[in-house]
Biopython code that builds the backbone (N, CA, C, O; Angstrom):
import numpy as np
from Bio.PDB.StructureBuilder import StructureBuilder

atoms = [
    (1, "MET", "N", (-2.985, -7.733, -29.918)),
    (1, "MET", "CA", (-2.507, -6.739, -28.980)),
    (1, "MET", "C", (-3.573, -6.525, -27.901)),
    (1, "MET", "O", (-4.756, -6.364, -28.203)),
    (2, "SER", "N", (-3.125, -6.527, -26.618)),
    (2, "SER", "CA", (-4.084, -6.321, -25.533)),
    (2, "SER", "C", (-4.434, -4.840, -25.435)),
    (2, "SER", "O", (-3.747, -3.984, -25.992)),
    (3, "LEU", "N", (-5.503, -4.561, -24.724)),
    (3, "LEU", "CA", (-5.942, -3.176, -24.567)),
    (3, "LEU", "C", (-4.952, -2.347, -23.758)),
    (3, "LEU", "O", (-4.883, -1.129, -23.924)),
    (4, "ARG", "N", (-4.196, -2.986, -22.897)),
    (4, "ARG", "CA", (-3.212, -2.261, -22.087)),
    (4, "ARG", "C", (-2.071, -1.727, -22.935)),
    (4, "ARG", "O", (-1.525, -0.665, -22.632)),
    (5, "ASN", "N", (-1.701, -2.433, -23.982)),
    (5, "ASN", "CA", (-0.568, -2.040, -24.810)),
    (5, "ASN", "C", (-0.970, -1.164, -25.997)),
    (5, "ASN", "O", (-0.115, -0.535, -26.620)),
    (6, "LYS", "N", (-2.230, -1.122, -26.302)),
    (6, "LYS", "CA", (-2.704, -0.358, -27.451)),
    (6, "LYS", "C", (-2.858, 1.118, -27.068)),
    (6, "LYS", "O", (-3.470, 1.413, -26.041)),
    (7, "PRO", "N", (-2.323, 2.052, -27.859)),
    (7, "PRO", "CA", (-2.472, 3.481, -27.546)),
    (7, "PRO", "C", (-3.949, 3.892, -27.525)),
    (7, "PRO", "O", (-4.747, 3.405, -28.326)),
    (8, "LYS", "N", (-4.299, 4.780, -26.611)),
    (8, "LYS", "CA", (-5.696, 5.209, -26.459)),
    (8, "LYS", "C", (-6.221, 5.903, -27.711)),
    (8, "LYS", "O", (-7.406, 5.794, -28.027)),
    (9, "ARG", "N", (-5.363, 6.607, -28.417)),
    (9, "ARG", "CA", (-5.818, 7.327, -29.614)),
    (9, "ARG", "C", (-6.249, 6.376, -30.735)),
    (9, "ARG", "O", (-6.954, 6.782, -31.658)),
    (10, "GLU", "N", (-5.820, 5.099, -30.653)),
    (10, "GLU", "CA", (-6.182, 4.112, -31.673)),
    (10, "GLU", "C", (-7.364, 3.244, -31.259)),
    (10, "GLU", "O", (-7.731, 2.322, -31.988)),
    (11, "MET", "N", (-7.965, 3.517, -30.110)),
    (11, "MET", "CA", (-9.057, 2.689, -29.602)),
    (11, "MET", "C", (-10.410, 3.262, -29.993)),
    (11, "MET", "O", (-10.582, 4.470, -30.156)),
    (12, "SER", "N", (-11.355, 2.353, -30.135)),
    (12, "SER", "CA", (-12.740, 2.770, -30.359)),
    (12, "SER", "C", (-13.348, 3.155, -29.008)),
    (12, "SER", "O", (-12.744, 2.907, -27.965)),
    (13, "ALA", "N", (-14.518, 3.750, -29.024)),
    (13, "ALA", "CA", (-15.187, 4.152, -27.788)),
    (13, "ALA", "C", (-15.456, 2.944, -26.886)),
    (13, "ALA", "O", (-15.317, 3.025, -25.666)),
    (14, "GLU", "N", (-15.837, 1.840, -27.494)),
    (14, "GLU", "CA", (-16.110, 0.615, -26.725)),
    (14, "GLU", "C", (-14.840, 0.086, -26.068)),
    (14, "GLU", "O", (-14.868, -0.334, -24.912)),
    (15, "GLU", "N", (-13.726, 0.105, -26.799)),
    (15, "GLU", "CA", (-12.449, -0.353, -26.247)),
    (15, "GLU", "C", (-11.972, 0.566, -25.120)),
    (15, "GLU", "O", (-11.438, 0.089, -24.119)),
    (16, "LEU", "N", (-12.157, 1.862, -25.275)),
    (16, "LEU", "CA", (-11.784, 2.803, -24.218)),
    (16, "LEU", "C", (-12.581, 2.558, -22.943)),
    (16, "LEU", "O", (-12.039, 2.614, -21.839)),
    (17, "GLN", "N", (-13.875, 2.287, -23.106)),
    (17, "GLN", "CA", (-14.718, 2.017, -21.947)),
    (17, "GLN", "C", (-14.282, 0.722, -21.258)),
    (17, "GLN", "O", (-14.229, 0.663, -20.029)),
    (18, "LYS", "N", (-13.975, -0.297, -22.029)),
    (18, "LYS", "CA", (-13.541, -1.576, -21.473)),
    (18, "LYS", "C", (-12.213, -1.422, -20.730)),
    (18, "LYS", "O", (-12.033, -1.972, -19.644)),
    (19, "ARG", "N", (-11.282, -0.667, -21.328)),
    (19, "ARG", "CA", (-9.984, -0.445, -20.695)),
    (19, "ARG", "C", (-10.142, 0.370, -19.413)),
    (19, "ARG", "O", (-9.472, 0.097, -18.417)),
    (20, "GLY", "N", (-11.026, 1.372, -19.436)),
    (20, "GLY", "CA", (-11.276, 2.175, -18.243)),
    (20, "GLY", "C", (-11.798, 1.343, -17.086)),
    (20, "GLY", "O", (-11.363, 1.511, -15.947)),
    (21, "LYS", "N", (-12.740, 0.436, -17.379)),
    (21, "LYS", "CA", (-13.266, -0.449, -16.337)),
    (21, "LYS", "C", (-12.174, -1.357, -15.795)),
    (21, "LYS", "O", (-12.089, -1.579, -14.587)),
    (22, "GLU", "N", (-11.341, -1.880, -16.683)),
    (22, "GLU", "CA", (-10.257, -2.770, -16.278)),
    (22, "GLU", "C", (-9.259, -2.026, -15.378)),
    (22, "GLU", "O", (-8.838, -2.556, -14.349)),
    (23, "GLU", "N", (-8.882, -0.805, -15.761)),
    (23, "GLU", "CA", (-7.942, -0.022, -14.958)),
    (23, "GLU", "C", (-8.551, 0.373, -13.618)),
    (23, "GLU", "O", (-7.845, 0.420, -12.610)),
    (24, "PHE", "N", (-9.844, 0.656, -13.592)),
    (24, "PHE", "CA", (-10.515, 1.008, -12.341)),
    (24, "PHE", "C", (-10.498, -0.169, -11.380)),
    (24, "PHE", "O", (-10.295, 0.013, -10.179)),
    (25, "ASN", "N", (-10.710, -1.373, -11.895)),
    (25, "ASN", "CA", (-10.766, -2.557, -11.047)),
    (25, "ASN", "C", (-9.401, -2.981, -10.532)),
    (25, "ASN", "O", (-9.309, -3.551, -9.445)),
    (26, "THR", "N", (-8.357, -2.722, -11.268)),
    (26, "THR", "CA", (-7.039, -3.193, -10.844)),
    (26, "THR", "C", (-6.156, -2.066, -10.343)),
    (26, "THR", "O", (-5.577, -2.182, -9.263)),
    (27, "GLY", "N", (-6.035, -0.997, -11.080)),
    (27, "GLY", "CA", (-5.151, 0.088, -10.690)),
    (27, "GLY", "C", (-3.721, -0.241, -11.054)),
    (27, "GLY", "O", (-3.230, -1.313, -10.701)),
    (28, "PRO", "N", (-3.052, 0.636, -11.739)),
    (28, "PRO", "CA", (-1.711, 0.329, -12.220)),
    (28, "PRO", "C", (-0.661, 0.195, -11.117)),
    (28, "PRO", "O", (0.235, -0.641, -11.234)),
    (29, "LEU", "N", (-0.745, 0.999, -10.043)),
    (29, "LEU", "CA", (0.277, 0.945, -9.004)),
    (29, "LEU", "C", (0.264, -0.380, -8.256)),
    (29, "LEU", "O", (1.290, -1.054, -8.169)),
    (30, "LEU", "N", (-0.882, -0.755, -7.719)),
    (30, "LEU", "CA", (-0.942, -1.992, -6.943)),
    (30, "LEU", "C", (-0.671, -3.214, -7.816)),
    (30, "LEU", "O", (-0.109, -4.204, -7.348)),
    (31, "GLU", "N", (-1.068, -3.142, -9.071)),
    (31, "GLU", "CA", (-0.804, -4.256, -9.975)),
    (31, "GLU", "C", (0.707, -4.463, -10.150)),
    (31, "GLU", "O", (1.180, -5.599, -10.133)),
    (32, "LEU", "N", (1.457, -3.381, -10.315)),
    (32, "LEU", "CA", (2.911, -3.475, -10.438)),
    (32, "LEU", "C", (3.554, -3.981, -9.148)),
    (32, "LEU", "O", (4.498, -4.769, -9.188)),
    (33, "ILE", "N", (3.045, -3.530, -8.018)),
    (33, "ILE", "CA", (3.594, -3.945, -6.728)),
    (33, "ILE", "C", (3.434, -5.441, -6.532)),
    (33, "ILE", "O", (4.372, -6.110, -6.099)),
    (34, "VAL", "N", (2.265, -5.974, -6.842)),
    (34, "VAL", "CA", (2.030, -7.416, -6.696)),
    (34, "VAL", "C", (2.877, -8.195, -7.695)),
    (34, "VAL", "O", (3.481, -9.211, -7.350)),
    (35, "LYS", "N", (2.917, -7.720, -8.919)),
    (35, "LYS", "CA", (3.667, -8.403, -9.979)),
    (35, "LYS", "C", (5.158, -8.488, -9.652)),
    (35, "LYS", "O", (5.775, -9.533, -9.858)),
    (36, "ASN", "N", (5.749, -7.386, -9.137)),
    (36, "ASN", "CA", (7.176, -7.342, -8.830)),
    (36, "ASN", "C", (7.510, -7.844, -7.432)),
    (36, "ASN", "O", (8.685, -7.970, -7.088)),
    (37, "ASN", "N", (6.499, -8.130, -6.623)),
    (37, "ASN", "CA", (6.688, -8.659, -5.271)),
    (37, "ASN", "C", (7.594, -7.745, -4.438)),
    (37, "ASN", "O", (8.470, -8.226, -3.718)),
    (38, "THR", "N", (7.383, -6.437, -4.538)),
    (38, "THR", "CA", (8.211, -5.468, -3.827)),
    (38, "THR", "C", (7.548, -5.031, -2.524)),
    (38, "THR", "O", (6.357, -5.252, -2.307)),
    (39, "HIS", "N", (8.343, -4.410, -1.671)),
    (39, "HIS", "CA", (7.832, -3.907, -0.402)),
    (39, "HIS", "C", (7.209, -2.534, -0.585)),
    (39, "HIS", "O", (7.648, -1.747, -1.424)),
    (40, "VAL", "N", (6.190, -2.257, 0.200)),
    (40, "VAL", "CA", (5.546, -0.946, 0.202)),
    (40, "VAL", "C", (5.407, -0.463, 1.646)),
    (40, "VAL", "O", (5.378, -1.257, 2.586)),
    (41, "LEU", "N", (5.322, 0.842, 1.792)),
    (41, "LEU", "CA", (5.053, 1.453, 3.090)),
    (41, "LEU", "C", (3.632, 1.990, 3.032)),
    (41, "LEU", "O", (3.307, 2.821, 2.184)),
    (42, "ILE", "N", (2.793, 1.515, 3.931)),
    (42, "ILE", "CA", (1.385, 1.914, 3.954)),
    (42, "ILE", "C", (1.121, 2.692, 5.239)),
    (42, "ILE", "O", (1.340, 2.188, 6.340)),
    (43, "ASN", "N", (0.647, 3.925, 5.083)),
    (43, "ASN", "CA", (0.250, 4.725, 6.242)),
    (43, "ASN", "C", (-1.198, 4.409, 6.555)),
    (43, "ASN", "O", (-2.071, 4.519, 5.695)),
    (44, "CYS", "N", (-1.443, 4.018, 7.786)),
    (44, "CYS", "CA", (-2.806, 3.764, 8.257)),
    (44, "CYS", "C", (-3.152, 4.823, 9.297)),
    (44, "CYS", "O", (-2.425, 5.803, 9.457)),
    (45, "CYS", "N", (-4.240, 4.627, 9.988)),
    (45, "CYS", "CA", (-4.733, 5.639, 10.928)),
    (45, "CYS", "C", (-3.665, 6.105, 11.909)),
    (45, "CYS", "O", (-3.382, 7.301, 11.971)),
    (46, "ASN", "N", (-3.071, 5.212, 12.667)),
    (46, "ASN", "CA", (-2.082, 5.633, 13.660)),
    (46, "ASN", "C", (-0.820, 4.781, 13.621)),
    (46, "ASN", "O", (-0.055, 4.763, 14.585)),
    (47, "LYS", "N", (-0.597, 4.078, 12.516)),
    (47, "LYS", "CA", (0.610, 3.265, 12.389)),
    (47, "LYS", "C", (1.040, 3.166, 10.943)),
    (47, "LYS", "O", (0.310, 3.551, 10.030)),
    (48, "LYS", "N", (2.225, 2.650, 10.753)),
    (48, "LYS", "CA", (2.767, 2.430, 9.415)),
    (48, "LYS", "C", (3.046, 0.943, 9.258)),
    (48, "LYS", "O", (3.469, 0.277, 10.203)),
    (49, "LEU", "N", (2.804, 0.426, 8.049)),
    (49, "LEU", "CA", (3.035, -0.984, 7.753)),
    (49, "LEU", "C", (4.016, -1.082, 6.593)),
    (49, "LEU", "O", (3.828, -0.437, 5.561)),
    (50, "LEU", "N", (5.061, -1.884, 6.759)),
    (50, "LEU", "CA", (6.022, -2.129, 5.695)),
    (50, "LEU", "C", (5.946, -3.612, 5.372)),
    (50, "LEU", "O", (6.253, -4.448, 6.221)),
    (51, "GLY", "N", (5.536, -3.947, 4.145)),
    (51, "GLY", "CA", (5.378, -5.351, 3.796)),
    (51, "GLY", "C", (5.149, -5.548, 2.317)),
    (51, "GLY", "O", (5.246, -4.613, 1.522)),
    (52, "GLN", "N", (4.841, -6.795, 1.958)),
    (52, "GLN", "CA", (4.606, -7.167, 0.569)),
    (52, "GLN", "C", (3.112, -7.382, 0.344)),
    (52, "GLN", "O", (2.452, -8.082, 1.112)),
    (53, "VAL", "N", (2.586, -6.770, -0.720)),
    (53, "VAL", "CA", (1.177, -6.926, -1.075)),
    (53, "VAL", "C", (1.044, -8.181, -1.932)),
    (53, "VAL", "O", (1.678, -8.289, -2.981)),
    (54, "LYS", "N", (0.227, -9.118, -1.492)),
    (54, "LYS", "CA", (0.013, -10.354, -2.237)),
    (54, "LYS", "C", (-1.264, -10.326, -3.056)),
    (54, "LYS", "O", (-1.353, -10.988, -4.090)),
    (55, "ALA", "N", (-2.253, -9.568, -2.606)),
    (55, "ALA", "CA", (-3.524, -9.459, -3.331)),
    (55, "ALA", "C", (-4.217, -8.175, -2.895)),
    (55, "ALA", "O", (-3.963, -7.656, -1.808)),
    (56, "PHE", "N", (-5.102, -7.665, -3.762)),
    (56, "PHE", "CA", (-5.841, -6.446, -3.467)),
    (56, "PHE", "C", (-7.114, -6.427, -4.293)),
    (56, "PHE", "O", (-7.275, -7.214, -5.225)),
    (57, "ASP", "N", (-8.021, -5.517, -3.941)),
    (57, "ASP", "CA", (-9.210, -5.299, -4.766)),
    (57, "ASP", "C", (-9.392, -3.804, -4.977)),
    (57, "ASP", "O", (-8.572, -3.006, -4.524)),
    (58, "ARG", "N", (-10.456, -3.425, -5.659)),
    (58, "ARG", "CA", (-10.614, -2.020, -6.028)),
    (58, "ARG", "C", (-10.929, -1.120, -4.844)),
    (58, "ARG", "O", (-10.899, 0.103, -4.986)),
    (59, "HIS", "N", (-11.230, -1.685, -3.684)),
    (59, "HIS", "CA", (-11.483, -0.905, -2.480)),
    (59, "HIS", "C", (-10.209, -0.702, -1.664)),
    (59, "HIS", "O", (-10.248, -0.117, -0.582)),
    (60, "CYS", "N", (-9.092, -1.181, -2.179)),
    (60, "CYS", "CA", (-7.781, -1.152, -1.511)),
    (60, "CYS", "C", (-7.723, -2.083, -0.305)),
    (60, "CYS", "O", (-6.861, -1.915, 0.558)),
    (61, "ASN", "N", (-8.626, -3.063, -0.227)),
    (61, "ASN", "CA", (-8.437, -4.144, 0.727)),
    (61, "ASN", "C", (-7.208, -4.900, 0.257)),
    (61, "ASN", "O", (-7.053, -5.135, -0.941)),
    (62, "MET", "N", (-6.324, -5.289, 1.182)),
    (62, "MET", "CA", (-5.090, -5.948, 0.787)),
    (62, "MET", "C", (-4.761, -7.126, 1.680)),
    (62, "MET", "O", (-5.074, -7.136, 2.870)),
    (63, "VAL", "N", (-4.122, -8.120, 1.079)),
    (63, "VAL", "CA", (-3.518, -9.212, 1.828)),
    (63, "VAL", "C", (-2.022, -8.932, 1.817)),
    (63, "VAL", "O", (-1.410, -8.813, 0.756)),
    (64, "LEU", "N", (-1.436, -8.827, 3.013)),
    (64, "LEU", "CA", (-0.021, -8.490, 3.148)),
    (64, "LEU", "C", (0.734, -9.638, 3.800)),
    (64, "LEU", "O", (0.179, -10.380, 4.611)),
    (65, "GLU", "N", (2.013, -9.775, 3.435)),
    (65, "GLU", "CA", (2.893, -10.770, 4.049)),
    (65, "GLU", "C", (4.161, -10.097, 4.542)),
    (65, "GLU", "O", (4.571, -9.056, 4.029)),
    (66, "ASN", "N", (4.783, -10.718, 5.558)),
    (66, "ASN", "CA", (6.045, -10.232, 6.136)),
    (66, "ASN", "C", (5.951, -8.739, 6.471)),
    (66, "ASN", "O", (6.724, -7.922, 5.971)),
    (67, "VAL", "N", (4.995, -8.416, 7.319)),
    (67, "VAL", "CA", (4.686, -7.022, 7.626)),
    (67, "VAL", "C", (5.419, -6.582, 8.895)),
    (67, "VAL", "O", (5.376, -7.255, 9.924)),
    (68, "LYS", "N", (6.090, -5.438, 8.791)),
    (68, "LYS", "CA", (6.661, -4.784, 9.965)),
    (68, "LYS", "C", (5.720, -3.648, 10.309)),
    (68, "LYS", "O", (5.519, -2.733, 9.510)),
    (69, "GLU", "N", (5.144, -3.708, 11.499)),
    (69, "GLU", "CA", (4.188, -2.709, 11.963)),
    (69, "GLU", "C", (4.930, -1.728, 12.869)),
    (69, "GLU", "O", (5.608, -2.146, 13.807)),
    (70, "MET", "N", (4.805, -0.422, 12.596)),
    (70, "MET", "CA", (5.530, 0.588, 13.374)),
    (70, "MET", "C", (4.554, 1.632, 13.914)),
    (70, "MET", "O", (3.659, 2.081, 13.197)),
    (71, "TRP", "N", (4.730, 2.018, 15.185)),
    (71, "TRP", "CA", (3.882, 3.019, 15.795)),
    (71, "TRP", "C", (4.662, 3.735, 16.899)),
    (71, "TRP", "O", (5.748, 3.299, 17.280)),
    (72, "THR", "N", (4.105, 4.831, 17.407)),
    (72, "THR", "CA", (4.730, 5.623, 18.460)),
    (72, "THR", "C", (3.817, 5.646, 19.673)),
    (72, "THR", "O", (2.609, 5.859, 19.566)),
    (73, "GLU", "N", (4.428, 5.421, 20.831)),
    (73, "GLU", "CA", (3.679, 5.490, 22.101)),
    (73, "GLU", "C", (4.278, 6.579, 22.970)),
    (73, "GLU", "O", (5.496, 6.748, 23.028)),
    (74, "VAL", "N", (3.407, 7.316, 23.644)),
    (74, "VAL", "CA", (3.861, 8.332, 24.588)),
    (74, "VAL", "C", (3.552, 7.810, 25.991)),
    (74, "VAL", "O", (2.385, 7.682, 26.363)),
    (75, "PRO", "N", (4.607, 7.506, 26.778)),
    (75, "PRO", "CA", (4.360, 7.019, 28.142)),
    (75, "PRO", "C", (3.660, 8.080, 28.980)),
    (75, "PRO", "O", (3.939, 9.272, 28.853)),
    (76, "LYS", "N", (2.756, 7.637, 29.830)),
    (76, "LYS", "CA", (2.021, 8.575, 30.688)),
    (76, "LYS", "C", (2.882, 8.921, 31.901)),
    (76, "LYS", "O", (3.502, 8.051, 32.513)),
    (77, "SER", "N", (2.903, 10.204, 32.231)),
    (77, "SER", "CA", (3.666, 10.643, 33.403)),
    (77, "SER", "C", (2.705, 10.878, 34.563)),
    (77, "SER", "O", (1.535, 11.210, 34.372)),
    (78, "SER", "N", (3.238, 10.697, 35.774)),
    (78, "SER", "CA", (2.391, 10.987, 36.921)),
    (78, "SER", "C", (2.334, 12.494, 37.135)),
    (78, "SER", "O", (3.172, 13.239, 36.628)),
    (79, "GLU", "N", (1.352, 12.921, 37.880)),
    (79, "GLU", "CA", (1.147, 14.360, 38.074)),
    (79, "GLU", "C", (2.364, 14.985, 38.749)),
    (79, "GLU", "O", (2.909, 14.441, 39.710)),
    (80, "GLY", "N", (2.776, 16.140, 38.225)),
    (80, "GLY", "CA", (3.903, 16.853, 38.812)),
    (80, "GLY", "C", (5.256, 16.377, 38.314)),
    (80, "GLY", "O", (6.275, 17.006, 38.599)),
    (81, "LYS", "N", (5.280, 15.301, 37.591)),
    (81, "LYS", "CA", (6.554, 14.772, 37.075)),
    (81, "LYS", "C", (6.780, 15.318, 35.669)),
    (81, "LYS", "O", (5.857, 15.809, 35.019)),
    (82, "LYS", "N", (8.026, 15.220, 35.216)),
    (82, "LYS", "CA", (8.315, 15.685, 33.856)),
    (82, "LYS", "C", (7.718, 14.721, 32.835)),
    (82, "LYS", "O", (7.488, 13.547, 33.126)),
    (83, "LYS", "N", (7.474, 15.242, 31.637)),
    (83, "LYS", "CA", (6.871, 14.430, 30.582)),
    (83, "LYS", "C", (7.918, 13.541, 29.942)),
    (83, "LYS", "O", (9.085, 13.916, 29.831)),
    (84, "PHE", "N", (7.492, 12.360, 29.521)),
    (84, "PHE", "CA", (8.382, 11.423, 28.858)),
    (84, "PHE", "C", (8.378, 11.657, 27.359)),
    (84, "PHE", "O", (7.408, 12.176, 26.808)),
    (85, "LYS", "N", (9.454, 11.276, 26.702)),
    (85, "LYS", "CA", (9.547, 11.400, 25.249)),
    (85, "LYS", "C", (8.801, 10.246, 24.582)),
    (85, "LYS", "O", (8.716, 9.152, 25.140)),
    (86, "PRO", "N", (8.258, 10.492, 23.379)),
    (86, "PRO", "CA", (7.595, 9.405, 22.652)),
    (86, "PRO", "C", (8.580, 8.269, 22.346)),
    (86, "PRO", "O", (9.768, 8.504, 22.125)),
    (87, "VAL", "N", (8.064, 7.038, 22.337)),
    (87, "VAL", "CA", (8.886, 5.861, 22.086)),
    (87, "VAL", "C", (8.396, 5.182, 20.811)),
    (87, "VAL", "O", (7.208, 4.889, 20.674)),
    (88, "ASN", "N", (9.311, 4.935, 19.881)),
    (88, "ASN", "CA", (8.962, 4.206, 18.655)),
    (88, "ASN", "C", (8.956, 2.717, 18.945)),
    (88, "ASN", "O", (9.886, 2.189, 19.553)),
    (89, "LYS", "N", (7.908, 2.048, 18.509)),
    (89, "LYS", "CA", (7.781, 0.609, 18.724)),
    (89, "LYS", "C", (7.475, -0.066, 17.402)),
    (89, "LYS", "O", (6.995, 0.574, 16.466)),
    (90, "ASP", "N", (7.754, -1.368, 17.324)),
    (90, "ASP", "CA", (7.425, -2.119, 16.114)),
    (90, "ASP", "C", (7.124, -3.567, 16.464)),
    (90, "ASP", "O", (7.423, -4.048, 17.557)),
    (91, "GLY", "N", (6.522, -4.238, 15.496)),
    (91, "GLY", "CA", (6.174, -5.642, 15.645)),
    (91, "GLY", "C", (6.169, -6.305, 14.284)),
    (91, "GLY", "O", (6.231, -5.626, 13.259)),
    (92, "HIS", "N", (6.096, -7.625, 14.263)),
    (92, "HIS", "CA", (6.110, -8.361, 12.998)),
    (92, "HIS", "C", (4.832, -9.196, 12.878)),
    (92, "HIS", "O", (4.396, -9.839, 13.832)),
    (93, "ILE", "N", (4.250, -9.166, 11.685)),
    (93, "ILE", "CA", (3.048, -9.953, 11.391)),
    (93, "ILE", "C", (3.344, -10.743, 10.127)),
    (93, "ILE", "O", (3.712, -10.152, 9.112)),
    (94, "SER", "N", (3.194, -12.066, 10.161)),
    (94, "SER", "CA", (3.545, -12.883, 8.995)),
    (94, "SER", "C", (2.534, -12.733, 7.859)),
    (94, "SER", "O", (2.933, -12.628, 6.699)),
    (95, "LYS", "N", (1.230, -12.719, 8.166)),
    (95, "LYS", "CA", (0.190, -12.523, 7.153)),
    (95, "LYS", "C", (-0.948, -11.729, 7.760)),
    (95, "LYS", "O", (-1.316, -11.935, 8.917)),
    (96, "MET", "N", (-1.506, -10.816, 6.968)),
    (96, "MET", "CA", (-2.618, -10.029, 7.494)),
    (96, "MET", "C", (-3.524, -9.551, 6.377)),
    (96, "MET", "O", (-3.113, -9.454, 5.221)),
    (97, "PHE", "N", (-4.763, -9.255, 6.738)),
    (97, "PHE", "CA", (-5.726, -8.623, 5.842)),
    (97, "PHE", "C", (-5.876, -7.188, 6.314)),
    (97, "PHE", "O", (-6.123, -6.941, 7.494)),
    (98, "LEU", "N", (-5.728, -6.239, 5.394)),
    (98, "LEU", "CA", (-5.859, -4.830, 5.716)),
    (98, "LEU", "C", (-7.078, -4.269, 5.000)),
    (98, "LEU", "O", (-7.148, -4.310, 3.771)),
    (99, "GLY", "N", (-8.021, -3.755, 5.741)),
    (99, "GLY", "CA", (-9.228, -3.161, 5.155)),
    (99, "GLY", "C", (-8.896, -1.848, 4.467)),
    (99, "GLY", "O", (-8.173, -1.019, 5.019)),
    (100, "GLY", "N", (-9.414, -1.657, 3.278)),
    (100, "GLY", "CA", (-9.108, -0.483, 2.482)),
    (100, "GLY", "C", (-9.530, 0.830, 3.108)),
    (100, "GLY", "O", (-8.953, 1.871, 2.791)),
    (101, "ASP", "N", (-10.529, 0.811, 3.996)),
    (101, "ASP", "CA", (-10.992, 2.054, 4.607)),
    (101, "ASP", "C", (-9.974, 2.637, 5.588)),
    (101, "ASP", "O", (-10.078, 3.810, 5.949)),
    (102, "SER", "N", (-8.993, 1.842, 6.027)),
    (102, "SER", "CA", (-7.968, 2.368, 6.937)),
    (102, "SER", "C", (-6.698, 2.794, 6.208)),
    (102, "SER", "O", (-5.783, 3.329, 6.833)),
    (103, "VAL", "N", (-6.626, 2.567, 4.891)),
    (103, "VAL", "CA", (-5.439, 2.943, 4.116)),
    (103, "VAL", "C", (-5.497, 4.435, 3.803)),
    (103, "VAL", "O", (-6.475, 4.919, 3.233)),
    (104, "ILE", "N", (-4.445, 5.161, 4.179)),
    (104, "ILE", "CA", (-4.353, 6.584, 3.886)),
    (104, "ILE", "C", (-3.427, 6.821, 2.704)),
    (104, "ILE", "O", (-3.748, 7.611, 1.816)),
    (105, "LEU", "N", (-2.278, 6.144, 2.681)),
    (105, "LEU", "CA", (-1.274, 6.382, 1.654)),
    (105, "LEU", "C", (-0.474, 5.115, 1.424)),
    (105, "LEU", "O", (-0.136, 4.408, 2.373)),
    (106, "VAL", "N", (-0.165, 4.822, 0.154)),
    (106, "VAL", "CA", (0.697, 3.695, -0.201)),
    (106, "VAL", "C", (1.925, 4.276, -0.895)),
    (106, "VAL", "O", (1.808, 4.952, -1.917)),
    (107, "LEU", "N", (3.100, 4.008, -0.335)),
    (107, "LEU", "CA", (4.353, 4.489, -0.909)),
    (107, "LEU", "C", (5.148, 3.320, -1.463)),
    (107, "LEU", "O", (5.299, 2.286, -0.813)),
    (108, "TRP", "N", (5.652, 3.504, -2.677)),
    (108, "TRP", "CA", (6.422, 2.459, -3.329)),
    (108, "TRP", "C", (7.518, 3.111, -4.132)),
    (108, "TRP", "O", (7.268, 4.053, -4.885)),
    (109, "LYS", "N", (8.726, 2.622, -3.979)),
    (109, "LYS", "CA", (9.834, 3.150, -4.765)),
    (109, "LYS", "C", (10.455, 1.988, -5.512)),
    (109, "LYS", "O", (10.914, 1.017, -4.910)),
    (110, "LEU", "N", (10.464, 2.097, -6.832)),
    (110, "LEU", "CA", (11.088, 1.082, -7.656)),
    (110, "LEU", "C", (12.588, 1.239, -7.543)),
    (110, "LEU", "O", (13.143, 2.264, -7.939)),
    (111, "LEU", "N", (13.240, 0.235, -7.009)),
    (111, "LEU", "CA", (14.683, 0.303, -6.837)),
    (111, "LEU", "C", (15.367, -0.154, -8.107)),
    (111, "LEU", "O", (15.039, -1.211, -8.648)),
    (112, "THR", "N", (16.299, 0.619, -8.579)),
    (112, "THR", "CA", (17.054, 0.246, -9.775)),
    (112, "THR", "C", (18.499, 0.014, -9.395)),
    (112, "THR", "O", (18.980, 0.539, -8.391)),
    (113, "THR", "N", (19.190, -0.774, -10.198)),
    (113, "THR", "CA", (20.595, -1.071, -9.937)),
    (113, "THR", "C", (21.517, -0.176, -10.746)),
    (113, "THR", "O", (22.738, -0.300, -10.648)),
    (114, "ASP", "N", (20.948, 0.731, -11.552)),
    (114, "ASP", "CA", (21.761, 1.653, -12.350)),
    (114, "ASP", "C", (22.411, 2.684, -11.454)),
    (114, "ASP", "O", (21.805, 3.167, -10.498)),
    (115, "LYS", "N", (23.667, 3.020, -11.778)),
    (115, "LYS", "CA", (24.386, 4.021, -10.978)),
    (115, "LYS", "C", (24.709, 5.211, -11.803)),
    (115, "LYS", "O", (25.313, 6.162, -11.306)),
]
sb = StructureBuilder()
sb.init_structure("model")
sb.init_model(0)
sb.init_chain("A")
sb.init_seg("    ")
for serial, (resi, resn, name, xyz) in enumerate(atoms, 1):
    if name == "N":
        sb.init_residue(resn, " ", resi, " ")
    sb.init_atom(name, np.array(xyz, "f"), 0.0, 1.0, " ", f" {name:<3s}", serial, name[0])
structure = sb.get_structure()
């Protein structure tokens, strides 16, 4: 039985420490996302990224594929003119590396087919 499947109450102190290090290095959420090859929404500094996580490390550095990048731009108005409304924009990136220091939030919803 692996340490992931063994209940914590049945582990020795050494096994608990080993499991803690393993969970710290991988993290259960990102591990499931990579394993299931599902899409996630990642909030960054001033944009949102919707894509598939292919790899990650404990610093939340990620390799993403099929990324839809979304952001909002406010057009500049000339003096004395009325203000323009913000415009939502998007773009597509086939593969990218995302530095963990710019990740604010990772959202993932497991979709089920049960009704």
